[in-house]
Steps between C-alpha positions, in 0.01 A plus 500: 500500500358361176463696174309442178631644173284507187681549170336554161638558151253683276531577130486881488351498148184300562484454876515120490670305779821335383602350834405520868625340820452530876776450755429420866809506720608534860718805547813415696741693278342762275801513268509125456129513423560772242769295327282190499196674353704681236657170396162330473360787294795503260472124446126527443537786253765309306236237427215746443699728270731301269616824334673592825757222451866602531613691193733311270833636387861511611602696807780753499831329568678812626352722773698802379362449150149486643555824690617667179194364318261650755670838484525500121143378453372785715650754262348363179181705496652831597624775271767428241765618743377261768460214253855544376631501858327166559651326198855460634355339812326236289809453284708451814247245630548305176878518536472349848247237389510444122197267521278745688197502271307767686787747474505451122122549491509831684797616296284435194223710656749781557588503131132476404392796710799701389397477136121500538460775759823692542619569147798267479585379152269211408746356250749449783276422796248272328747219418659530845159464666410200286837331554486540879137385524561193285807419706291515819249248365779276367664493844180424689201389298286480817558862601170686459664842513734408216208393280296807596777743413583318176131527417503875558814542289344301215187716511711809436703310241177483295452129573177523692391136468840374612489741792160372608639148479779586742259672737277192489803290592576734793146464632512122459804495726361756744127576466541783752783683323379860516740641239401229251131588543584867455697441180228267375250780550714728288523232231119468494474873431724461196289205389188715512352322804467783755251330733732202543786746541326669791416163657863385480624830639265471796631147561848653522378734773335213687824304483698804617267719708786737592656552157769742390382825349560392141215248529259793495620607156400157367167522683429841349591373154265202538215714634543748216498219243189348657323836516471485878 
């Protein structure tokens, strides 16, 4: 049996064709055919979409530290009680891997949300957030998450331009970093550019079509600012 597979990549914004290919193959082993076609498509897309290149940055050196990061990161956007529970997990990840930039970044976010949203003392939490975020970038200057979170911390440290600079750096490293687009949208609101803010926020949703619930707060903020 012989099969023909047509594959097209279409830009969802304007309907233009980015890439298309047709595969004609004899089917002796359907699973081997699947693997072959997937490999061809991935290779083709790598050329058609340079932004899909592998993301730069250091990998976690300790699997236990990475597990703690994932668990601690998941608690950041909860209530104060949940956020506080997540902090020791991130601190333990750093103990296991002192050069784990992403753990420092999310620890910084924990301090940031604690003071901005949950009533923790800004005079205590603000310097801790800044110190952890700067440490993350110092450890891995090619980590987009580290730059994005430092950018968000700087925005709330009343250094809006510096924050935008860090977010720009994050998006240079990873043009599809959803959190960076989201934080950039927030920054545009504070700069009095609500239409751009809404555009950036929508890019965040395109980059992460199944986002956590806190994304919708940012979307609502941007839509309110833009008068939508």
